[in-house]
N, C-alpha and C positions, 0 to 999 in steps of 0.2 A: 433953682436949687441943684447943686451938683450931687451926683449919685453917691459920692463918698459920705455925704452928710445924712444919708438915709440910715435908719437903724438896721442892724443886722438881724438875721433870724434868731441868733442867740439872745440878743437884747429883747426882742419882741416876745419870744417864748418865755423868757424869765419873768415877764410881767403877768403871766396867766396862772390861774390856780389849777389844781389837780383835775377838776371836772372839765374845765375848758380844754386842757391838754388831752384828756381822754376823748373828748368829742372830735378834736382834730385827728387824733390817731384812728378813731373809728372811720371817719370819712376817707382817710388815706389807706384804709385796709391793713393797718399794722396789727399783726397777730400777737397774742399774748399780752395785750395792753393792760388787761385787768390785774395782772400780776406785777406790773412794772411800777417802780417808784417814780416820783415826779421828775427826778433827774434823768432816769432812763427813758421816760416818755419824751422829754425834750431832745435827748440824743437821737432817738429813733425818728422823730419827726424831722429833725434837721437833715438826717441822712437821706430821707425821701425827697425833701424839697431842695436839696442841693444837687440832685440828680436831674440833669437837663431832660433826659429822655422821659423820666417819670413825670416831670412837671408838664411836658408837652402832652403826654397821654391824658393827664388830669384835665388840662385845658380843653381837649377835644370832647370831653364828656359833659362840660358845664353848659347850663342854659345860656342862650344868646344874651339875655338881659344881664346875667352875671359877667359875661365877657365884656358887655358894653360898659359896665361900671368900672371894671379893671382898666378898660381902654381910656376912660375919662381920667382916672388917677394917673395912668401912664403919661397922658398928655401934659400933666402938671409935674413931670419929673419924679413921680412916685409918691407925692405927698400933697394933699389938698384938703381944704375945709369941707366939713360934712354938708353944709347948706349948698355949697357950690356943686357938689356931686349930684345932689337931689335936683337942683335947678337944671343942670345940663342933661340929666337923664330924661327929664320931661315926663315922668310917670307919677302916679300917686305915691304918697309916703309909704303906704302899706306894700305896694309893689316893690318900691326901692328896698325897703327893709327885708322883704322876703328873699330877694336875689342877692343882696349884700351879705346876708347871713350865710348863704351857700359859699361865697368867697371866703368868709371868715372861718367857716367850718373846715375848709380845706387848707387853711394856713397861708393863703395867698395875699390876704390883706388884714390889717390890724387897725383898731380904733383907739385913739388916745383921748379919753373924756376930758382931761385937763386942758388940752389944746383944741378939742373938738375937731380933730384931724384924722383922716384916714391915711395910712401909709402902706406901701408895698415894700417888703424886705429887700435889702440891697442885692442879695443874691438872685432874687427872682425877677427883678425889673429888666435885666438884659434879655431874659428869655421872652418876656412879654413884648419887648420892643421888636423882636423878630417875629413873634407869633401873630400879633394883631396888625393886620393890614386891612385898611378900609377901602371898599369900592362901593360908592353910593349909587343906587339906581332908584328910579321912580317905583313906588309900591304899586303892584297890581292887585286886583281883587283876590287872585290866587295866593299872593304873598300874605294878604290879610287873613285869609282862611288858615294858612299855615301858622302864623304867629299868634293870632288872637283866639282861635277856637280850639277847644280840646278835641281829642279823638271821639269822645262821647257826643259832643255837639255835632260833629261831622256825621257820625253814624245815625244820629237822630234825623238830620236833614235827609240823608240817604233813605232812611225808613219812610219819611213822609213822601218822598218822590218815588218810592217803591223800586229802588235800585239796590244792588248788593251792598252789604255793610261789612264785608270781610276785608282783611288787609290792613296795612299801616296808614299813617296819615297821608302820605304821598298818594297812595292808591285812592283814598276817599276824595281828596281834593281833585284829582284827575277826573273821577266819575262825575263830580258835581259840575266841573267845568264843561264837560261834554254835554250836559243837559242844555246849556245855552239859555238858561232861565234868567229873567231879570234879577239883578242884584237885590233889589228891594224885596222881591218875593222870597229869595233865599234867606235874607236876614229876618223877614217877618216870621219865619218858622222858629226862631229863637225866643225864649221867654223874655219878658221885660227885664227881669232881674239880671239875666245874662247880658243883655244889651247895655244895661247901666254899668255893669262891671267892666265891659269892654270899653265903653266911653270913658270911664275913669282911668283905665290903663292907657288910653290914648291922650290923656290930659284934657278931656272935654267935660262939659257940664253933663251931669247924669240925671238931671231933672227932666220932666216933660213926658208926653205920651209916647207910645211905641213908634209911631210914624215920625215924630220929631227926632227921636234918638237915632233911627235908621238914617234919616236925612243928614244928621250931624256927622255920623260915622262915615257915610259915603263921601261927604265933602272933605273930610279929613284924609281919607285914602288918596284923594286926587293930589294932595300936596305933600304927602308923606314920602319918605325914602326908606329903603332897606340897606343894611350894611352887610358886607361879606367879610367874614373873618377867616384867615388862613395863615399857614406858615409861610414866611417870606422865602423868596428865591434863594437866599443865602443858606437857609436850612435845607431846602430841597436839593441843592447841589451836593450836600454831604449828609444825606439822611442816615439815621441809625438803621442797622439791619433789623427788620421787623421779624420777630419770632413767629413761627407758624402757630396757629391755634392748637392748643393741646386737646387731647381726646375729651378731657373733662369739660373744657369750655364748649366744645362742639355739642356734647350731650346736654350741658346746662342750657345752651341757647335753643337746642331742638325741643327740649321739654317745655321751656318757657313759651316758645312759639306755638307748640301744640296745644298747650293750655289756653293761650290767648285766642287761637283760631277755632279750636274744636270743642273745648269743654264748655258745656252749657249748664250752669247750676240751676236747678229747679227750685221753686219756692218751697221751703220746708213745710212739712205737714204739721209737726208739733212745734209751737212757738218756743217752748222751753228748751228744746234740743236742736234749735235751728242750725247753729254753727256746726255741731257734731254731725248732723245729717249731711251737710254739704261736704265736710271733711271726708266722710265715708264714701260719698259719691265720687269725689276726686281721687281717693285711694283706688277704687275699683276701675276708674277711668284709666289711671296710669298703669295699673296692673295689666290691663288689656293692651294698651299702646306700647308699653315697654316691658314686655314679659321676660326679656332676656336679662333684665336688671333686677336687683333686689330692692323692692319697694316695701318700706316698713311704715307702720302706722304708730303714731305717738312714740317716736324714737327718743329714748333717753341717752344723752351723751354729755359728758362734762358736768356742768352745774345745772343743766336744764333739760326740758323735754320739748321737742318740736313736733308739729302735727304730722309731717311726713318726711321720709328720708329716702334718697336714691343712692344705693351703693355705699351708704354711710358717709358720703362726701358732699352731697347736695341736699340742703335742708329746705323744706317747703312749709311756710307758715300761712294759714288761711284765716281771714278775719271776715266776720259778717257785720256790716254796718258799724265799724269801730268808731268810738267817740273820743278815745284818748290816743292821738297819734304820737304824742311825746313818749308815752309808755311803749308803743310799738317800735319807735325809733331806738329806744334803749334795748328792747328785746332783740332786735336785729343785730345790734352791736355785740350783744353777748353770744348770739348764735354764730357770728363770724369767727369767734374764738374756737369753736368746735367743728364747724363745717367750712369747707373751702369755697363753696358758692351757696347763695341763698336766693330763693324765689318767694316773693310775697304775693299772695292772691287776695285782693280786696273785693269781696262780693257785696255789691251795693244795690239797694232797692232803686231801680231806675227812675221811679217817679219822684224821687227826692233830689232835686237839683242841687240843693245845698250840700248834701252828702257827697255828690259827685265832685263838686268843686273842692271840697276838703280833701277828697281822695287824690285828686290831681295835684294839689299842693303838697300832700304827703309824698306822692311819688317823686316829685322834683327834689325833695329833701332826702329821701331814703336811698334812691338809686345811686349806685356807684359801680366801679369796675368789677365788683364781686356780688352785687345785689341787683336783681331785676324785680320790678313791681308791675303786676298785671291787674287791671281793674275790670271786673266782670259784673255788669248790671244784671239784675234778676228781674 
């Protein structure tokens, strides 16, 4: 198929309803979207997605599985049957749907139910052709830990081996690697349900006992490959001037990093007031750490009220064992209309593996260039 036969952004956006357009505008960080008409939403989304620099920045923030899906569609000149994408991705349908939704929410790919086809808009395909460069290498056990285990999984393994649990995913993987423990022993520390989910994501049978699952996963690692996605040399030769980080972004990142590494929520004393108690403890924690800034509790701004605010520009929303992440997703979208940056703190009972998994899925969906999500087990 020639590129000129692909639908344009205008054509694709014209087929979406108001709520679908609002969702894309939210993912792209378009301000004032709640007051826009359908035509205004379409116009503002097109303006963002026609900007090569902005699209490249969006691509850099997407999960590797979403990039992989876009790569498959790109290989078919921007348009391909749904079943073909699922088959080539080699993951479970639920995994495919989760990461495809992220691509759709950013306006990078669209689905036509009548043809059962996914398409990349004509304006975006050339950018993807230069962005997605594949370099396949044999998967190592460290690669496996990076791609298939969550930060909480890695922290739990570190806890069992009595080694530090601070830092990001790279730090945790390096510490586990230095242990030089047998791979079987490391995987045996994961619960059976987690191993089954990993097996499903790797396209393996998820039935059987724990030792059977571990054996199956380790055999798959030996034959698996990882791909590297980067901007092509053509883009590197003429890069756009990267703007320095603003003071707001530096503060936002410092606060998020401080909460992630230093804030330890304690189990609430009164069940009825559990979330409020943690909110207050976070408030006093931030007051102590960032005394030179204005920290406000239950800040009212615009149409809503957020749990905490820093200088009236950074909003912080805390949730204790949330059950409705769709509602939270909508809340964050509304907060972004009143605050320039958002931090979401999800406090989860560490013993509930199912809640941790849901929190990690929500994080992949909610995080964008203006929103950070921090998961804090209690």
